[in-house]
N, C-alpha and C positions, 0 to 999 in steps of 0.2 A: 468784884474782881477776883480772880483766883490767885491763890497764894503762889502756885507754881507759875513760873515765868518760862516762857520759850526763848531760848537764846537766838541771836542772830544766825549762828551757825546752824542750829536745828531748823529754823524757819526755811533758810536757803536749801537745806538738805531735803526737807519735805517738799517744798516747791519744785525743785529740780527733779526729785523722783517722780512726782505727779505729772509733770510736763513730759518727762521722758516716757512715762508709761503711755500717755496718750498718743505720743508720737509712734512709739512702737506698735501700738494697737492699729494706728492709722495706716502704717506700713504693711502689717501682717494681714489685716482683713481682705484686702484685694488678692493676695496671693492665696489665702485660703479659699476664697470664693471661686478663683480662678481653677483651683484644683478640685473643688467639690461640685460646682454648679453643673458642669457637663454630665456628670455621673448621675445626678438626680434628675435631670431633664429626660422625660420619657419621650421618645421620638417615634411616631407612628409611620411605618413604612412597610411595604411588601417585599417578599423575598425575590419576586420575578419583576423584571422590567419590560414594558412593551417595546416591540420593534416596530418599524413601519413594514416590515415584510409579511405578506399574506401567505398563510400556509399553502394554499393552493397553488402559489407561483413557484414553489420550491422544487427544483428538479434534481436530476442526478449529478449535475455539474455544480461544483462548489462556487457560490457567490459571496461576495463581501457584504455583510450587513452591519451597517453603523447604527447604534442607538445612543440616546442621550438620557441622562438622569441627573437629578440634583444631589449633590453630596454635602453633608454638613459636617465641618470639623470644628467642634466647639462653637465658637461664634461666626465662623466664616462659612458661607455658603457659597458653592460654585457648581456649575454645570459641567459634567464630565462626559466625554464621548468615549464610548468603548466599541470594538469591533469584534465580528465573529465571522468565521467561514461556515456557511451553512449550506447542506445538502441532503438529499435523500439517499440511503443506501439501497441495495438491490431489494431488500424486503419492505421498502417503503418508509423505513424508520427515519426520522429526522436526526442528523448529526450535526452538532454545532461545536466548532473548534475555535480555541483561542489562537490568536495569530502571533502569540509571544513565543518566541524560540527558547527552547529549554537550555540553550548553550549559554548565551550572554543577554538574553532579553530583547533582541532585535525583532523586527517584524517580518514574518514570513508571508509570502505571496503564492497564489496558486499558479501553476503552469507557466512560470517566468523564465526557467532554465531550458534553452533549447536542446541541450544535451540530455536532459532527463525530463521528458514531457510528462503531464499527468502526476506532477508531484508538487508537494509545497516546498518552496526553496527559500532559504535564508541567505541574502547577499552578503552579509557581514563576514561569514567564515565558511561559506558554502556548505551550510547545513542543509539536509534534506529530510523530507517525511513523506510517506506514502499517502494516499488519499484518505485513508482512516485515521491519519495523525500519527501513525507509528513511526518513530525515527529509523532512518536507513542505517544499518550497521556500517562501522568504519567511516562515519561522518562525525562532525563535532558533537550534535546534540546527544545526551546521554539518556534522555527520557522522552516519552511521547508527548505530543501537545496536549494542553489541558482541554477539558471538555466542559461545556456549558449545560447544566441541566435545562430542560425546556418544558414548556406547556403550551397548549393552544387555547386561546380565549377568544371568542367572537370572530374566528377565523384569522386571527393575527398570531404571530409568533412572540411568546414571551420567553425570556431567558434569565436564568438564575446567575449566581456567582460562579465563575469558572473554577473547576476542582481538578487536582491532579489525577491522572489516571494510572492505575497499575499496569505494568508491562505484562503482556500476554505470555 
């Protein structure tokens, strides 16, 4: 036996410190893992999302194209539906516009305002955009509609993430 004896007070102090340390580690580990795990997980995914629209079917009249993709937010995976207004300009170039109004985020529709035909119209605050997505002066929107980058693959339209457009 050792000549040095541990008092009851020291024994309780060591025991409670050890138990408290294990409990603290048990509470902190999930928090650390929650913060670090999604950062370390590599996710394979492309920049362009396929749409059901064939490029050969796109005309000069804007049409609504809905497309879906899976979105993963940490551990939660969901299917998201996005929309684009797609048409070909006079040069045959495809234009894909976001339907989100730049005023307060409402959804714009094509050719729904009888007073202003052939324009995108936001019913929330009467915002208007020309066919190319430029905001009409003296209406609520302060910027043009965002534009989707696009590419064609196997005859179908693929859209990237909508990007803000500089005013002309």
